[in-house]
C-alpha positions as CSV (number, residue, x, y, z in Angstrom):
1,X,-16.8,-30.9,64.9
2,X,-16.4,-34.7,65.8
3,X,-14.1,-34.9,68.7
4,X,-11.3,-37.3,67.8
5,X,-9.7,-39.7,70.4
6,X,-6.9,-41.9,69.5
7,X,-9.2,-44.9,70.6
8,X,-12.1,-44.2,68.3
9,X,-10.0,-43.3,65.3
10,X,-7.7,-46.5,65.8
11,X,-10.9,-48.5,66.4
12,X,-12.5,-47.3,63.3
13,X,-9.3,-47.2,61.0
14,X,-9.9,-51.0,60.4
15,X,-13.4,-50.4,58.8
16,X,-11.8,-48.5,56.0
17,X,-10.7,-50.7,53.1
18,X,-6.9,-51.0,52.7
19,X,-7.4,-49.4,49.3
20,X,-9.5,-46.6,50.6
21,X,-13.2,-45.8,50.0
22,X,-14.0,-44.3,46.7
23,X,-16.2,-41.4,47.7
24,X,-17.6,-38.4,45.9
25,X,-18.1,-34.9,47.2
26,X,-21.4,-34.5,45.3
27,X,-22.8,-37.6,46.8
28,X,-21.7,-36.4,50.2
29,X,-23.5,-33.1,49.8
30,X,-26.8,-35.0,48.7
31,X,-26.5,-36.9,51.8
32,X,-26.1,-34.1,53.9
33,X,-29.0,-32.3,52.3
34,X,-31.1,-35.2,53.1
35,X,-30.3,-35.8,56.5
36,X,-30.9,-32.1,57.3
37,X,-34.1,-32.2,55.5
38,X,-35.5,-35.4,57.2
39,X,-33.8,-35.8,60.4
40,X,-33.4,-33.4,63.5
41,X,-29.9,-31.7,63.0
42,X,-29.1,-31.6,66.7
43,X,-29.5,-35.2,67.3
44,X,-26.9,-36.0,64.2
45,X,-24.7,-32.9,64.4
46,X,-21.5,-35.0,64.9
47,X,-22.2,-37.0,61.8
48,X,-23.3,-33.7,59.7
49,X,-20.0,-32.0,60.9
50,X,-18.1,-35.1,59.9
51,X,-19.6,-35.3,56.6
52,X,-19.0,-31.5,55.8
53,X,-15.4,-32.1,56.8
54,X,-15.2,-34.9,54.5
55,X,-16.9,-33.1,51.6
56,X,-13.6,-31.0,51.3
57,X,-11.3,-33.8,50.7
58,X,-13.5,-37.1,50.1
59,X,-10.3,-39.3,49.8
60,X,-8.7,-38.2,53.0
61,X,-8.8,-41.5,55.1
62,X,-8.7,-39.6,58.5
63,X,-11.9,-37.7,57.4
64,X,-13.6,-41.1,56.3
65,X,-12.5,-42.4,59.8
66,X,-14.3,-39.3,61.4
67,X,-17.5,-40.1,59.6
68,X,-17.3,-43.8,60.7
69,X,-16.9,-42.6,64.3
70,X,-19.7,-40.1,64.1
71,X,-21.9,-42.5,62.5
72,X,-21.3,-45.0,65.5
73,X,-22.0,-42.4,67.9
74,X,-25.5,-41.5,66.7
75,X,-26.6,-45.0,68.0
76,X,-30.3,-46.0,67.5
77,X,-30.6,-43.0,64.7
78,X,-28.1,-45.0,62.4
79,X,-31.2,-46.7,60.7
80,X,-33.0,-43.5,60.0
81,X,-29.6,-41.9,58.7
82,X,-29.2,-44.9,56.3
83,X,-33.0,-44.6,55.2
84,X,-32.6,-40.8,54.2
85,X,-28.8,-41.1,53.1
86,X,-28.3,-44.5,51.9
87,X,-24.9,-43.2,50.4
88,X,-23.7,-43.7,54.1
89,X,-23.6,-47.5,53.5
90,X,-20.2,-47.1,51.8
91,X,-18.6,-46.3,55.2
92,X,-20.0,-49.4,57.1
93,X,-17.7,-52.5,57.8
94,X,-17.4,-55.4,55.3
95,X,-17.4,-57.5,58.7
96,X,-20.4,-56.3,60.8
97,X,-19.6,-58.9,63.3
98,X,-15.9,-58.4,63.7
99,X,-15.0,-62.0,62.7
100,X,-12.1,-61.2,60.5
């Protein structure tokens, strides 16, 4: 499980669009399987855990926030994760440089 702190959830809450992100459990399952197939599971375990949780309730904003925090935590592996699971792009900020 991704460890939540008030700081990382609040910092990432603004990355979720005000009307919520439209996510699909089937697409999340495909992303999880792709990540498990092509990446070292141990190195992305927080992300996999967050995605598994999100798959249970795809529209729950707090679960979406956990995915964002877990994605942020994997650092340099973000590029590989997006290569193998491009569906993750829906969780990225519309404002990558924080200019809004």
